[in-house]
MIROFI-668462 format. One record per residue: residue in one letter; y, x, z of N, C-alpha, C in turn. Coordinates in steps of 0.05 Angstrom, whole numbers, padded with zeros to 5 digits, always signed. Layout:
BEGIN
AYXZYXZYXZ...
//
This chain:
BEGIN
M+00348-00416-00398+00333-00421-00374+00321-00394-00364K+00322-00390-00338+00311-00365-00327+00281-00366-00327T+00269-00342-00329+00240-00340-00327+00232-00338-00297R+00214-00356-00289+00206-00357-00261+00184-00335-00256V+00192-00315-00239+00174-00293-00233+00165-00296-00204C+00139-00301-00199+00129-00306-00173+00116-00280-00162V+00127-00269-00140+00116-00245-00128+00099-00253-00104V+00074-00244-00104+00055-00250-00083+00053-00225-00065T+00056-00229-00039+00053-00207-00020+00036-00216+00004G+00017-00198+00012-00002-00205+00033-00002-00186+00057T+00012-00163+00055+00012-00144+00077+00039-00132+00080R+00045-00120+00103+00070-00107+00108+00074-00083+00089A+00053-00067+00085+00056-00043+00069+00062-00050+00040E+00048-00070+00029+00053-00077+00001+00081-00089-00002Y+00090-00105+00018+00117-00116+00016+00138-00093+00015G+00133-00072+00031+00152-00049+00031+00154-00037+00004L+00133-00038-00012+00134-00027-00039+00147-00046-00058L+00143-00072-00054+00153-00093-00073+00182-00100-00068R+00192-00093-00045+00219-00103-00036+00240-00099-00058W+00241-00076-00069+00263-00070-00088+00259-00082-00115V+00234-00087-00123+00228-00103-00147+00238-00132-00142M+00232-00142-00119+00241-00170-00112+00272-00172-00112E+00285-00151-00101+00314-00151-00101+00325-00151-00130G+00313-00134-00147+00321-00133-00175+00318-00160-00189I+00295-00173-00184+00291-00199-00196+00311-00219-00186R+00317-00219-00160+00336-00238-00149+00364-00234-00161L+00371-00210-00166+00398-00205-00177+00400-00208-00207S+00377-00211-00220+00377-00213-00250+00389-00239-00259T+00403-00238-00281+00414-00262-00294+00394-00276-00311H+00371-00263-00316+00350-00274-00334+00325-00283-00319L+00322-00274-00294+00297-00280-00280+00303-00296-00254E+00284-00312-00247+00286-00328-00222+00263-00319-00203L+00270-00311-00179+00250-00301-00160+00236-00324-00145Q+00210-00323-00144+00194-00340-00126+00177-00321-00109I+00173-00328-00084+00158-00311-00066+00136-00328-00052I+00112-00317-00053+00090-00328-00037+00081-00307-00017A+00081-00314+00009+00072-00297+00030+00044-00307+00039T+00026-00289+00043-00001-00296+00051-00013-00274+00068G-00040-00276+00072-00054-00255+00086-00044-00249+00114S-00043-00224+00121-00035-00216+00148-00006-00220+00154H+00010-00226+00134+00039-00233+00139+00041-00257+00158L+00021-00275+00157+00022-00300+00172+00006-00299+00198S-00005-00276+00204-00022-00273+00227-00008-00262+00252P-00010-00275+00275+00003-00264+00299-00010-00238+00307E-00035-00234+00302-00049-00209+00308-00037-00185+00294F-00026-00190+00270-00015-00169+00254+00016-00169+00254G+00027-00185+00272+00056-00183+00277+00074-00203+00263F+00062-00224+00250+00078-00244+00236+00099-00230+00218T+00089-00212+00201+00108-00195+00185+00122-00210+00163Y+00116-00235+00159+00132-00251+00140+00161-00252+00149R+00166-00248+00175+00193-00248+00186+00209-00225+00175E+00196-00203+00169+00210-00180+00157+00221-00187+00129I+00206-00203+00114+00215-00212+00088+00240-00229+00091E+00239-00247+00110+00262-00265+00114+00286-00250+00125S+00281-00230+00142+00303-00215+00154+00317-00198+00133D+00303-00192+00111+00316-00178+00088+00331-00196+00070G+00333-00222+00077+00349-00241+00062+00334-00256+00040F+00308-00255+00040+00292-00269+00020+00283-00296+00031S+00281-00316+00013+00270-00342+00020+00241-00343+00010I+00222-00350+00027+00194-00352+00020+00189-00380+00010D+00179-00382-00015+00175-00409-00027+00149-00422-00017R+00128-00406-00012+00104-00418-00002+00091-00397+00017K+00078-00408+00038+00062-00391+00056+00034-00402+00055I+00015-00384+00048-00013-00391+00044-00029-00379+00066E-00039-00395+00085-00056-00385+00106-00084-00380+00095M-00094-00356+00099-00121-00350+00089-00137-00331+00106V-00124-00317+00125-00139-00298+00141-00153-00312+00164L-00179-00312+00164-00195-00324+00185-00197-00304+00209S-00206-00314+00232-00206-00297+00256-00226-00275+00255A-00248-00279+00240-00269-00259+00239-00262-00236+00220D-00269-00211+00228-00264-00188+00210-00290-00178+00199T-00309-00196+00196-00335-00190+00184-00335-00193+00154P-00354-00182+00140-00356-00187+00111-00356-00217+00104S-00370-00232+00120-00371-00261+00115-00344-00274+00119G-00330-00265+00140-00303-00275+00146-00283-00269+00123V-00284-00244+00113-00266-00236+00091-00272-00252+00066A-00298-00256+00060-00305-00271+00036-00296-00300+00038K-00299-00312+00062-00290-00339+00066-00259-00341+00064S-00245-00320+00074-00216-00319+00072-00208-00320+00042M-00223-00305+00026-00217-00305-00003-00219-00333-00015G-00240-00348-00006-00243-00375-00016-00221-00394-00007V-00213-00391+00018-00190-00407+00028-00165-00400+00012G-00161-00374+00007-00138-00365-00008-00137-00376-00036L-00160-00377-00049-00162-00387-00077-00153-00416-00078I-00161-00432-00058-00152-00460-00057-00122-00462-00053G-00111-00445-00035-00083-00446-00030-00066-00437-00054F-00075-00416-00068-00060-00407-00091-00061-00428-00114A-00083-00441-00117-00085-00461-00138-00064-00483-00134S-00061-00492-00109-00041-00512-00103-00012-00501-00107A-00008-00477-00097+00019-00465-00098+00028-00461-00127F+00011-00451-00144+00018-00447-00172+00023-00473-00186Q+00008-00494-00179+00012-00520-00191+00040-00531-00184E+00049-00526-00159+00074-00536-00150+00098-00519-00160L+00095-00492-00159+00117-00475-00166+00120-00471-00196K+00098-00473-00211+00099-00470-00240+00112-00444-00249P+00103-00421-00238+00114-00396-00247+00108-00389-00276D+00126-00374-00288+00121-00365-00315+00103-00340-00315C+00103-00325-00293+00085-00303-00290+00084-00296-00260I+00063-00283-00252+00061-00274-00224+00059-00243-00223V+00070-00232-00201+00070-00203-00198+00051-00196-00174L+00032-00179-00179+00013-00170-00159+00014-00139-00157L+00013-00128-00133+00013-00099-00130-00013-00091-00116G-00028-00074-00129-00050-00061-00116-00077-00074-00118D-00090-00076-00095-00119-00080-00095-00130-00095-00071R-00113-00110-00057-00122-00125-00033-00139-00149-00041Y-00157-00158-00024-00174-00181-00031-00157-00206-00033E-00135-00208-00018-00117-00231-00021-00107-00234-00050L-00102-00212-00063-00092-00212-00090-00113-00220-00110L-00138-00214-00104-00160-00223-00122-00161-00253-00123S-00156-00266-00100-00155-00296-00099-00132-00306-00116A-00108-00293-00113-00085-00301-00129-00089-00297-00159A-00101-00274-00166-00106-00269-00195-00126-00289-00206S-00146-00296-00191-00166-00315-00201-00154-00342-00206A-00137-00351-00188-00124-00377-00191-00105-00377-00215A-00090-00355-00218-00071-00352-00241-00086-00351-00267L-00109-00338-00268-00125-00335-00292-00132-00363-00304V-00143-00380-00287-00153-00406-00297-00129-00425-00301A-00106-00419-00289-00082-00435-00293-00066-00426-00317R-00076-00405-00331-00063-00393-00355-00035-00383-00348I-00032-00370-00326-00007-00358-00318-00009-00327-00322P+00008-00315-00338+00007-00286-00343+00010-00271-00316I-00005-00249-00314-00005-00233-00290+00007-00206-00296V+00026-00197-00279+00038-00171-00280+00026-00155-00257H+00013-00132-00264-00001-00116-00244+00012-00089-00240I+00018-00082-00215+00030-00056-00209+00011-00038-00194H+00011-00013-00200-00006+00008-00188-00035+00004-00195G-00040-00004-00220-00068-00005-00230-00077+00023-00239G-00102+00025-00246-00113+00050-00257-00120+00071-00237E-00114+00066-00211-00120+00086-00191-00148+00083-00181T-00159+00103-00168-00186+00102-00158-00186+00108-00128T-00202+00093-00113-00206+00097-00084-00236+00092-00079E-00251+00113-00081-00280+00111-00082-00292+00103-00055G-00277+00104-00033-00288+00098-00007-00283+00069+00002A-00272+00052-00016-00265+00025-00008-00271+00006-00030F-00278-00020-00023-00283-00039-00044-00258-00047-00059D-00235-00038-00049-00209-00042-00063-00211-00032-00092E-00227-00011-00096-00230+00001-00123-00239-00020-00143A-00259-00035-00136-00269-00056-00155-00249-00078-00158I-00236-00085-00136-00216-00107-00138-00193-00099-00156R-00184-00074-00153-00161-00064-00169-00167-00066-00199H-00191-00056-00207-00199-00057-00235-00203-00085-00245S-00213-00102-00228-00217-00130-00235-00190-00144-00241I-00171-00139-00224-00144-00150-00229-00132-00139-00255T-00137-00113-00260-00128-00102-00285-00138-00118-00309K-00163-00125-00309-00175-00140-00331-00165-00169-00333M-00154-00179-00312-00143-00206-00312-00113-00206-00319S-00101-00182-00320-00072-00179-00323-00064-00175-00352H-00038-00180-00356-00027-00179-00383-00006-00157-00387L+00006-00148-00365+00027-00128-00366+00022-00109-00342H+00023-00083-00347+00015-00064-00327+00037-00043-00322F+00043-00038-00297+00061-00017-00289+00046+00003-00271V+00042+00027-00282+00026+00047-00268+00043+00070-00258A+00032+00086-00240+00048+00106-00226+00047+00133-00240A+00028+00138-00258+00026+00165-00271+00011+00163-00297D+00013+00183-00313+00000+00184-00340-00030+00181-00337A-00042+00194-00317-00071+00192-00313-00080+00164-00308Y-00064+00148-00294-00071+00121-00289-00067+00103-00313R-00047+00110-00329-00043+00095-00355-00067+00099-00373R-00078+00123-00374-00101+00128-00391-00125+00112-00381R-00128+00110-00355-00151+00095-00344-00148+00065-00350V-00124+00054-00348-00121+00025-00355-00127+00020-00384I-00118+00038-00401-00125+00036-00430-00155+00038-00434Q-00167+00056-00419-00196+00059-00421-00211+00033-00413L-00198+00017-00397-00210-00009-00389-00206-00030-00410G-00193-00023-00433-00190-00041-00455-00163-00054-00457E-00143-00044-00443-00116-00056-00444-00099-00043-00466D-00083-00059-00479-00067-00050-00501-00046-00030-00491P-00045-00006-00503-00026+00014-00494+00003+00004-00493Q+00010-00015-00511+00038-00025-00511+00045-00041-00486N+00024-00049-00471+00029-00065-00447+00025-00049-00421V+00022-00023-00424+00017-00005-00401+00041+00015-00399H+00056+00012-00377+00081+00028-00374+00080+00046-00349V+00086+00071-00353+00087+00090-00331+00115+00088-00318V+00116+00080-00293+00142+00077-00279+00145+00095-00255G+00123+00107-00246+00123+00123-00221+00115+00107-00197G+00115+00119-00174+00106+00106-00149+00128+00089-00137L+00122+00063-00133+00142+00045-00122+00152+00053-00094G+00134+00066-00079+00142+00073-00051+00165+00092-00050L+00170+00106-00071+00192+00126-00071+00219+00114-00072D+00221+00088-00081+00247+00075-00083+00259+00071-00056G+00243+00063-00036+00253+00058-00010+00265+00083+00003I+00254+00106-00003+00264+00131+00008+00292+00136-00002S+00298+00129-00026+00325+00134-00037+00345+00112-00031K+00335+00088-00026+00353+00065-00022+00360+00058+00007I+00344+00067+00025+00348+00061+00053+00361+00084+00068A+00381+00078+00084+00394+00098+00101+00375+00102+00125L+00361+00124+00125+00341+00129+00146+00353+00136+00173L+00339+00131+00194+00349+00135+00221+00348+00165+00228G+00368+00174+00244+00367+00200+00255+00347+00201+00278R+00342+00225+00288+00321+00228+00308+00326+00211+00333S+00350+00213+00344+00356+00197+00368+00356+00167+00363E+00366+00159+00339+00365+00131+00331+00336+00121+00329L+00319+00138+00318+00291+00130+00315+00278+00127+00343E+00283+00146+00360+00272+00145+00387+00280+00119+00401Q+00305+00111+00397+00315+00086+00409+00302+00062+00396A+00298+00062+00370+00286+00040+00356+00257+00037+00363L+00244+00059+00369+00215+00059+00376+00211+00056+00406D+00232+00061+00422+00229+00063+00451+00208+00083+00458F+00210+00106+00445+00190+00127+00447+00203+00154+00442K+00197+00173+00460+00209+00200+00458+00192+00218+00441L+00204+00229+00420+00190+00249+00404+00188+00275+00419G+00168+00291+00412+00164+00317+00424+00171+00340+00406A+00162+00363+00414+00166+00387+00396+00148+00385+00372R+00125+00372+00375+00106+00367+00353+00098+00338+00352N+00099+00326+00328+00094+00297+00326+00078+00291+00301L+00060+00271+00304+00043+00262+00281+00044+00231+00280L+00043+00221+00255+00041+00193+00250+00012+00188+00241I-00002+00169+00253-00030+00164+00247-00033+00135+00237T-00045+00133+00213-00052+00107+00201-00080+00109+00190F-00098+00094+00202-00126+00095+00194-00136+00066+00189H-00145+00061+00165-00154+00034+00157-00185+00034+00156P-00197+00010+00159-00226+00008+00157-00237+00020+00131V-00260+00032+00133-00274+00043+00109-00295+00023+00101T-00292+00011+00078-00309-00011+00070-00334-00003+00054L-00335+00021+00044-00358+00029+00028-00371+00055+00037E-00361+00067+00058-00372+00093+00067-00396+00088+00085S-00414+00109+00086-00439+00106+00101-00434+00105+00131E-00414+00121+00140-00407+00120+00169-00389+00097+00174S-00392+00086+00198-00376+00062+00205-00347+00070+00211S-00330+00050+00209-00302+00054+00216-00299+00064+00245E-00316+00053+00262-00314+00061+00290-00321+00090+00294T-00342+00100+00280-00350+00128+00282-00328+00146+00272Q-00316+00139+00250-00295+00156+00239-00270+00156+00256M-00263+00132+00267-00239+00131+00284-00244+00146+00310R-00268+00145+00321-00273+00161+00345-00271+00191+00340A-00279+00200+00316-00277+00228+00309-00247+00236+00307L-00231+00219+00295-00202+00224+00292-00189+00226+00320L-00195+00208+00338-00183+00208+00364-00193+00232+00381S-00218+00239+00377-00228+00263+00391-00213+00288+00383A-00207+00290+00356-00192+00313+00347-00164+00313+00359L-00151+00290+00360-00124+00288+00371-00124+00296+00401D-00146+00290+00415-00148+00296+00443-00147+00326+00448S-00153+00342+00427-00152+00371+00430-00123+00382+00430F-00104+00364+00424-00076+00373+00423-00059+00355+00441P-00062+00359+00467-00048+00341+00486-00017+00342+00484D-00007+00364+00472+00022+00366+00470+00034+00351+00446I+00017+00343+00427+00027+00329+00404+00033+00300+00410H+00056+00291+00403+00063+00263+00407+00053+00247+00383C+00039+00225+00388+00026+00210+00367+00038+00182+00364I+00045+00174+00340+00054+00147+00334+00033+00134+00316F+00021+00112+00325+00000+00098+00310+00011+00073+00297T+00003+00068+00273+00007+00042+00261-00020+00029+00258M-00022+00003+00264-00047-00011+00264-00058-00016+00236P-00084-00020+00233-00096-00022+00207-00091-00049+00193N-00100-00049+00168-00099-00074+00152-00120-00094+00163A-00117-00119+00154-00137-00140+00161-00161-00138+00142D-00179-00119+00149-00203-00115+00134-00227-00116+00152N-00251-00113+00140-00276-00111+00156-00272-00090+00177D-00279-00097+00202-00279-00078+00224-00252-00069+00234S-00231-00084+00227-00204-00075+00236-00202-00077+00266R-00216-00096+00279-00212-00100+00308-00222-00077+00324V-00243-00064+00316-00253-00041+00331-00233-00018+00331I-00219-00015+00308-00198+00005+00306-00175-00002+00324F-00167-00027+00324-00146-00036+00343-00153-00028+00371R-00178-00035+00380-00186-00030+00407-00186+00000+00414L-00196+00017+00397-00197+00045+00402-00169+00057+00404I-00151+00048+00387-00123+00058+00389-00110+00049+00415E-00115+00024+00423-00103+00014+00448-00114+00030+00472E-00139+00036+00472-00151+00052+00493-00139+00080+00494F-00136+00092+00471-00125+00119+00469-00096+00120+00479T-00079+00102+00470-00051+00103+00478-00047+00094+00507A-00066+00079+00518-00063+00070+00546-00067+00094+00565R-00082+00114+00557-00087+00137+00574-00071+00162+00567R-00054+00159+00547-00039+00182+00538-00009+00174+00535A+00007+00184+00553+00035+00176+00555+00052+00183+00531N+00044+00205+00517+00060+00213+00494+00049+00202+00468S+00036+00179+00469+00026+00165+00446+00034+00135+00448K+00039+00123+00425+00047+00095+00424+00037+00082+00398A+00029+00057+00400+00019+00042+00377+00037+00020+00369F+00039+00014+00343+00056-00007+00333+00040-00024+00314T+00041-00051+00317+00028-00069+00298+00041-00066+00271S+00068-00065+00270+00082-00061+00245+00108-00046+00251L+00113-00024+00238+00138-00009+00241+00160-00021+00223G+00153-00034+00202+00173-00042+00182+00181-00018+00166Q+00193-00023+00143+00199-00001+00124+00219+00020+00135L+00240+00010+00148+00260+00029+00158+00248+00048+00179R+00235+00037+00199+00224+00054+00220+00201+00072+00209Y+00185+00061+00191+00163+00076+00180+00173+00101+00164L+00191+00096+00146+00202+00118+00130+00218+00137+00147S+00231+00127+00168+00246+00145+00186+00226+00162+00202C+00203+00151+00209+00182+00167+00222+00173+00190+00203L+00169+00184+00178+00161+00205+00159+00182+00227+00158R+00206+00220+00161+00228+00240+00161+00226+00259+00184H+00217+00249+00207+00219+00265+00232+00193+00276+00243V+00170+00265+00234+00145+00276+00244+00137+00301+00228D+00117+00315+00237+00108+00339+00223+00087+00333+00202G+00075+00310+00204+00055+00303+00184+00042+00276+00190V+00026+00267+00171+00012+00241+00173-00018+00246+00173V-00033+00232+00190-00061+00235+00192-00074+00208+00188G-00095+00206+00172-00109+00181+00168-00120+00178+00140N-00120+00154+00130-00131+00149+00103-00115+00129+00088S-00089+00128+00093-00071+00109+00078-00061+00121+00052S-00057+00104+00032-00047+00114+00007-00019+00125+00010S-00004+00117+00030+00023+00127+00035+00023+00157+00039G+00001+00168+00051-00001+00196+00055-00001+00212+00029L-00010+00199+00008-00011+00212-00018+00013+00206-00035I+00025+00183-00032+00046+00174-00050+00074+00180-00039E+00080+00171-00014+00107+00174-00004+00111+00201+00011V+00091+00208+00028+00095+00231+00046+00103+00257+00031P+00090+00264+00008+00098+00288-00005+00128+00290-00012S+00141+00268-00016+00170+00268-00022+00186+00278+00001F+00175+00277+00025+00189+00287+00049+00181+00316+00054R+00164+00327+00037+00153+00354+00041+00141+00357+00069K+00125+00337+00076+00110+00338+00101+00081+00338+00095A+00065+00347+00115+00036+00349+00111+00022+00322+00113T+00000+00320+00098-00018+00297+00100-00046+00307+00105I-00059+00296+00126-00087+00302+00130-00102+00276+00122N-00115+00277+00100-00129+00254+00088-00158+00254+00097V-00165+00235+00114-00192+00235+00127-00211+00217+00111G-00234+00229+00104-00255+00213+00091-00250+00208+00062D-00265+00189+00050-00265+00184+00021-00250+00160+00013R-00236+00147+00031-00222+00121+00024-00203+00125+00001Q-00189+00148-00001-00170+00153-00022-00181+00172-00043K-00207+00177-00043-00219+00196-00062-00214+00186-00091G-00204+00205-00107-00198+00198-00135-00169+00196-00142R-00152+00192-00121-00123+00189-00126-00111+00217-00131L-00089+00218-00147-00074+00242-00150-00063+00250-00122R-00061+00276-00118-00050+00286-00093-00034+00312-00097A-00014+00315-00080+00003+00339-00080-00011+00361-00064Q+00000+00385-00066-00011+00408-00051-00007+00406-00021S+00010+00387-00013+00015+00382+00015-00007+00366+00028V-00026+00356+00013-00048+00339+00023-00073+00356+00028L-00083+00354+00053-00108+00367+00060-00129+00345+00063D-00151+00348+00048-00173+00329+00050-00194+00340+00069C-00205+00323+00086-00225+00332+00104-00245+00310+00110N-00269+00319+00118-00290+00300+00126-00281+00286+00152A-00294+00263+00156-00287+00247+00180-00303+00256+00204D-00300+00281+00211-00312+00291+00236-00291+00306+00251S-00293+00307+00277-00272+00317+00295-00266+00347+00290T-00286+00362+00284-00282+00391+00279-00265+00396+00255A-00271+00382+00233-00256+00385+00208-00227+00375+00212I-00223+00353+00225-00196+00342+00230-00180+00361+00247R-00193+00371+00268-00179+00390+00286-00171+00415+00271S-00188+00425+00254-00181+00449+00238-00157+00444+00220C-00156+00420+00208-00133+00413+00191-00107+00411+00207I-00109+00399+00231-00085+00397+00247-00074+00425+00254E-00092+00443+00261-00084+00471+00266-00071+00483+00242K-00082+00477+00218-00073+00490+00193-00045+00481+00186I-00038+00455+00190-00012+00446+00181+00011+00458+00197Y+00005+00469+00221+00025+00482+00237+00026+00512+00232S+00010+00522+00215+00010+00551+00209+00035+00558+00191D+00044+00582+00194+00067+00591+00178+00061+00589+00148E+00037+00596+00141+00029+00596+00112+00032+00568+00101F+00021+00548+00115+00023+00521+00105+00051+00510+00105Q+00066+00516+00126+00094+00507+00127+00110+00518+00103N+00105+00543+00095+00118+00554+00072+00110+00540+00046L+00085+00532+00045+00075+00517+00022+00088+00490+00019L+00094+00477+00041+00106+00451+00041+00133+00451+00026S+00148+00472+00029+00175+00473+00016+00173+00473-00014Q+00149+00478-00025+00146+00479-00054+00132+00454-00065T+00129+00434-00048+00114+00409-00056+00127+00394-00078V+00112+00387-00098+00121+00369-00120+00104+00344-00119N+00117+00321-00118+00103+00296-00116+00093+00287-00143P+00066+00284-00147+00056+00276-00173+00063+00247-00181Y+00074+00232-00162+00081+00204-00168+00111+00202-00176G+00123+00225-00182+00150+00225-00193+00172+00221-00172S+00193+00208-00180+00216+00204-00163+00224+00174-00163A+00245+00168-00150+00254+00140-00147+00262+00128-00175G+00262+00102-00176+00270+00088-00201+00250+00069-00212A+00226+00067-00200+00205+00049-00211+00214+00020-00212S+00226+00011-00190+00233-00018-00189+00253-00026-00211E+00272-00009-00216+00291-00015-00238+00278-00016-00265K+00259+00002-00270+00244+00002-00295+00228-00023-00298I+00215-00032-00277+00198-00056-00278+00215-00080-00284V+00238-00083-00270+00255-00107-00275+00266-00107-00303K+00273-00084-00313+00284-00082-00340+00264-00091-00361I+00239-00082-00357+00218-00090-00376+00211-00119-00373L+00211-00130-00349+00206-00159-00345+00228-00175-00359E+00253-00166-00358+00274-00180-00372+00270-00179-00402A+00263-00156-00412+00260-00153-00441+00236-00169-00452R+00216-00174-00435+00192-00188-00445+00190-00216-00434R+00212-00227-00425+00211-00253-00412+00202-00276-00430E+00205-00273-00456+00197-00294-00475+00168-00292-00482N+00155-00270-00475+00127-00266-00482+00109-00277-00460R+00099-00301-00463+00083-00314-00442+00054-00319-00451S+00046-00306-00472+00019-00310-00481-00002-00299-00462V-00024-00313-00458-00045-00303-00440-00069-00294-00456K-00068-00295-00482-00090-00286-00498-00089-00255-00500K-00113-00243-00498-00115-00214-00499-00138-00206-00518T-00134-00184-00531-00156-00172-00546-00164-00146-00533F-00190-00142-00530-00199-00117-00518-00192-00094-00536Y-00178-00074-00524-00169-00052-00540-00190-00030-00540D-00201-00025-00564-00221-00003-00566-00206+00024-00570L-00215+00044-00557-00202+00070-00557-00202+00082-00585K-00180+00094-00592-00177+00108-00617-00174+00138-00612P-00179+00155-00631-00176+00184-00627-00148+00190-00618G-00146+00205-00596-00119+00213-00586-00108+00194-00565D-00121+00171-00560-00110+00152-00540-00109+00164-00512L-00129+00179-00505-00131+00190-00478-00124+00220-00477A-00111+00230-00498-00104+00258-00498-00082+00264-00478
//
């Protein structure tokens, strides 16, 4: 009998990372794939991105509506409660042997909580990372403590998961999942991308992704206004925006981006680019500006610049191609000028991605197959021994 592996996905970005793990599970002779789509996948405001999952040939077993219309802290907390009810029912019906969660979204905390009390083993991907400017940090570590098998992106993250009391035998370094798509997808050429976007690239181009900041002292609106003010100083740069996640204050960012692109012909916003267009953009733009983890994980593999704004990603490993700056217009403007300098362009050619190279999805599926008979949910807190974190 095949082991039922239920993959939960709540956002377009996380699905892009999970896609090749899902494909490996689907093709496995030992594993049976189940898929639950939730969160912004099911929201018209965020582009009904569950359709991207289906267009890739996957069948969604359950859709769990949980995103309420409000983007306030109260609205997000209530969404988590609605999600917990939905996951409890879905797990009771699907009876998975384990569930797979990637990252740190609040939708996944609901899924993990439901699985914990249902005694379903949790497989967690991209644990051990730190993001000091967002409450995702606490969610990520909480899911780690509820999980039984861990796939991390680097040795430093493995050490942190062990530091949280997880058995080293259950913590595996596989690299960054986002790098698999780069190697597996035939990316679009420049003219093909322009046609797919219905947007003309210029001599200089930037991709901008800015998500709400949930723990920083300055508001998301203040930081986004600073970013747009900096971009206004470069009228010749063509800007491609991707809209933010469904978090606190996401709507104000939506509005500011729409106002900016409405008055600037060489800028365009997309609710969701999808993995093919997004990675193709990374291939052809000069750099990425914002506070997305993609700027640290995927972009360095293209040897392109990343301007990481604010503290949302503070604590994550970063390549030399990443410039960190405060969320004020002067600092951002200075970084934009720097990435076009001859000195920085020469530096980019020497970029080494600390998240490794492609192959994470194959490693994960192979380990899932090898451990398919191990369904125990009992854990012992692992106390550190000399040399564990060396």
